[in-house]
MIVEXFI-749462 format. One record per residue: residue in three letters; x, y, z of N, C-alpha, C, O, CB in turn. Coordinates in steps of 0.2 Angstrom, whole numbers, padded with zeros to 4 digits, always signed. Glycine has a CB too. Layout:
MIVEXFI-749462
ALAXYZXYZXYZXYZXYZ
...
END
This chain:
MIVEXFI-749462
MET-0094-0034-0117-0098-0033-0111-0094-0029-0106-0088-0031-0104-0101-0039-0108
SER-0096-0024-0103-0093-0020-0098-0093-0023-0092-0098-0025-0089-0096-0013-0098
GLN-0087-0023-0088-0087-0026-0081-0088-0020-0076-0090-0022-0070-0080-0029-0080
ILE-0088-0014-0078-0089-0009-0073-0093-0003-0076-0093-0002-0082-0082-0006-0071
SER-0097-0001-0072-0102+0005-0074-0100+0011-0071-0096+0012-0067-0109+0003-0073
SER-0103+0017-0074-0102+0023-0071-0105+0023-0064-0102+0027-0059-0106+0028-0075
ASP-0110+0020-0062-0113+0019-0055-0107+0016-0051-0107+0018-0045-0119+0015-0055
ASP-0104+0011-0053-0098+0008-0049-0093+0013-0048-0091+0013-0042-0096+0002-0053
VAL-0091+0017-0053-0086+0022-0051-0088+0027-0046-0085+0029-0042-0084+0026-0058
ARG-0095+0029-0047-0097+0034-0042-0097+0031-0035-0095+0034-0030-0104+0036-0044
LYS-0099+0024-0034-0099+0021-0028-0092+0020-0025-0091+0022-0019-0103+0014-0028
VAL-0087+0018-0029-0081+0018-0026-0078+0025-0024-0075+0025-0019-0076+0014-0032
ALA-0079+0030-0028-0077+0036-0027-0080+0039-0020-0077+0042-0016-0079+0041-0032
HIS-0086+0037-0019-0090+0039-0013-0087+0035-0007-0085+0038-0002-0097+0037-0013
LEU-0085+0029-0008-0082+0025-0002-0075+0027-0001-0073+0027+0005-0082+0017-0004
ALA-0072+0030-0006-0065+0032-0005-0065+0039-0003-0060+0043-0002-0061+0031-0011
ARG-0071+0042-0002-0072+0049-0001-0068+0054-0006-0065+0059-0004-0069+0051+0006
LEU-0069+0052-0012-0066+0056-0017-0072+0060-0021-0077+0058-0022-0063+0052-0023
ASP-0071+0067-0022-0075+0071-0025-0074+0071-0032-0070+0076-0035-0075+0078-0022
LEU-0077+0067-0036-0075+0066-0043-0080+0071-0047-0086+0070-0046-0076+0059-0046
PRO-0078+0075-0051-0083+0079-0055-0086+0074-0060-0083+0069-0063-0079+0085-0059
GLU-0092+0076-0061-0097+0072-0066-0094+0071-0073-0094+0065-0076-0104+0074-0066
GLU-0090+0076-0075-0087+0075-0082-0081+0070-0082-0079+0068-0088-0085+0082-0085
LYS-0079+0068-0077-0073+0064-0076-0075+0057-0075-0071+0052-0076-0068+0066-0071
ILE-0082+0055-0074-0084+0049-0072-0083+0044-0078-0081+0038-0078-0091+0049-0070
ALA-0085+0046-0084-0084+0042-0090-0076+0041-0092-0075+0035-0094-0087+0046-0097
THR-0072+0045-0090-0065+0044-0091-0062+0039-0086-0059+0034-0089-0061+0051-0090
TYR-0064+0039-0080-0062+0035-0075-0065+0028-0076-0062+0023-0075-0064+0037-0068
THR-0071+0028-0079-0075+0021-0080-0071+0018-0086-0069+0012-0085-0082+0022-0083
ASP-0069+0021-0091-0065+0018-0097-0058+0016-0094-0056+0010-0096-0064+0023-0102
GLN-0055+0020-0090-0048+0018-0087-0049+0012-0083-0045+0007-0083-0045+0024-0083
LEU-0054+0012-0078-0054+0006-0074-0056+0000-0078-0054-0006-0076-0060+0007-0069
GLU-0060+0000-0083-0062-0005-0088-0055-0008-0091-0055-0014-0091-0067-0003-0093
SER-0051-0004-0093-0045-0006-0096-0040-0010-0091-0037-0015-0093-0041+0000-0099
ILE-0040-0007-0085-0037-0011-0080-0039-0018-0078-0036-0022-0078-0037-0006-0073
LEU-0046-0018-0078-0049-0025-0077-0048-0029-0083-0047-0035-0082-0057-0024-0076
GLU-0048-0027-0089-0046-0031-0095-0039-0034-0094-0038-0039-0096-0047-0027-0101
TYR-0034-0029-0092-0027-0032-0091-0027-0037-0086-0023-0042-0086-0023-0026-0089
VAL-0030-0036-0080-0030-0041-0075-0033-0047-0077-0031-0053-0075-0034-0038-0069
GLY-0038-0047-0081-0041-0053-0085-0036-0057-0089-0035-0063-0089-0047-0051-0089
GLN-0031-0053-0092-0026-0056-0096-0021-0060-0091-0019-0065-0093-0022-0051-0101
LEU-0019-0056-0086-0015-0059-0081-0017-0066-0078-0013-0070-0076-0013-0054-0076
GLN-0024-0066-0077-0027-0072-0074-0026-0078-0079-0027-0084-0076-0034-0071-0072
GLU-0025-0077-0085-0025-0082-0090-0018-0085-0090-0017-0091-0093-0027-0080-0097
VAL-0013-0082-0087-0006-0084-0087-0005-0091-0082-0008-0091-0077-0001-0079-0085
ASP-0002-0096-0085-0001-0102-0081+0004-0101-0076+0010-0100-0077+0001-0108-0086
THR+0002-0101-0070+0007-0100-0064+0008-0106-0060+0010-0106-0054+0004-0094-0060
LYS+0006-0112-0062+0007-0118-0059+0014-0119-0058+0018-0119-0062+0004-0124-0062
GLY+0016-0121-0052+0023-0122-0050+0027-0116-0048+0033-0116-0047+0027-0125-0056
VAL+0024-0110-0049+0027-0104-0047+0026-0102-0040+0020-0102-0038+0025-0098-0052
PRO+0031-0102-0035+0029-0100-0028+0026-0093-0027+0028-0089-0031+0036-0101-0024
GLU+0022-0093-0022+0019-0087-0021+0024-0082-0017+0028-0084-0013+0013-0088-0016
THR+0024-0076-0019+0029-0071-0016+0025-0065-0015+0020-0063-0017+0035-0070-0021
THR+0028-0061-0011+0026-0054-0009+0029-0048-0013+0027-0043-0014+0026-0052-0002
ARG+0035-0050-0016+0039-0045-0020+0044-0049-0025+0045-0055-0023+0043-0040-0015
ALA+0046-0046-0030+0050-0049-0035+0057-0051-0032+0060-0056-0034+0051-0045-0041
VAL+0060-0047-0028+0066-0048-0025+0065-0048-0017+0063-0043-0014+0071-0042-0027
GLU+0068-0053-0014+0067-0053-0007+0072-0048-0003+0077-0047-0006+0069-0060-0004
VAL+0069-0044+0002+0073-0039+0005+0074-0041+0012+0069-0044+0015+0069-0032+0004
THR+0080-0040+0015+0081-0042+0022+0084-0035+0025+0087-0032+0022+0086-0048+0023
ASN+0082-0034+0031+0084-0028+0035+0091-0030+0037+0093-0036+0040+0079-0027+0041
VAL+0095-0025+0037+0102-0026+0040+0102-0022+0046+0102-0016+0046+0108-0023+0035
THR+0102-0025+0052+0102-0022+0058+0107-0024+0063+0110-0029+0062+0095-0023+0062
ARG+0109-0020+0068+0114-0022+0072+0111-0025+0078+0105-0025+0079+0118-0015+0075
ALA+0115-0029+0082+0112-0033+0087+0111-0028+0093+0115-0023+0094+0117-0038+0090
ASP+0105-0029+0096+0104-0024+0102+0108-0026+0108+0109-0032+0109+0096-0025+0104
GLY+0110-0021+0112+0114-0023+0118+0114-0017+0122+0113-0011+0120+0121-0024+0116
VAL+0114-0018+0129+0113-0013+0134+0120-0010+0135+0125-0014+0136+0111-0016+0141
GLN+0121-0003+0134+0127+0000+0135+0126+0006+0140+0121+0010+0139+0130+0003+0128
PRO+0130+0006+0145+0129+0012+0150+0131+0018+0147+0135+0019+0143+0133+0010+0156
THR+0127+0023+0149+0128+0030+0146+0133+0034+0151+0132+0033+0157+0122+0034+0145
PRO+0138+0037+0148+0142+0041+0153+0139+0047+0156+0142+0050+0160+0149+0043+0149
VAL+0134+0049+0153+0131+0056+0156+0124+0054+0160+0120+0059+0160+0129+0060+0150
ARG+0124+0048+0163+0117+0047+0166+0116+0052+0172+0110+0054+0172+0118+0040+0169
GLU+0121+0053+0176+0119+0058+0181+0118+0065+0179+0114+0068+0182+0126+0058+0186
GLU+0121+0067+0174+0120+0073+0171+0112+0074+0169+0109+0079+0170+0125+0075+0165
ILE+0110+0069+0165+0103+0068+0163+0098+0068+0169+0093+0072+0168+0102+0062+0158
LEU+0100+0064+0173+0095+0064+0179+0095+0070+0183+0090+0072+0186+0097+0058+0184
SER+0100+0074+0183+0100+0080+0187+0096+0085+0184+0094+0090+0187+0107+0083+0188
GLN+0094+0085+0178+0090+0089+0174+0082+0088+0176+0078+0092+0174+0091+0089+0167
ALA+0081+0083+0179+0074+0081+0180+0072+0084+0187+0076+0085+0191+0072+0073+0181
PRO+0065+0087+0188+0063+0090+0194+0063+0085+0200+0065+0087+0205+0056+0093+0193
GLN+0061+0079+0199+0062+0074+0204+0065+0068+0201+0065+0066+0195+0054+0072+0207
ARG+0068+0064+0206+0072+0058+0203+0068+0052+0206+0071+0047+0205+0079+0058+0206
END
């Protein structure tokens, strides 16, 4: 039994503002059907006890501490403005 129809592909293409040629609708329908079958296989995997994650490897930003530092050219910069 098919999970997705040609009309579904047309509707999604319309919502995504994609101009799909009619001769490609059958191709995309088959491809999307294959994707949904694969997702169905993944849903059968037992994931009890596996913590939810957003990515396979946690990523942390390496940033410097913010600090106020006076600029040595403050007066030079301000002198370029029309009004102070």
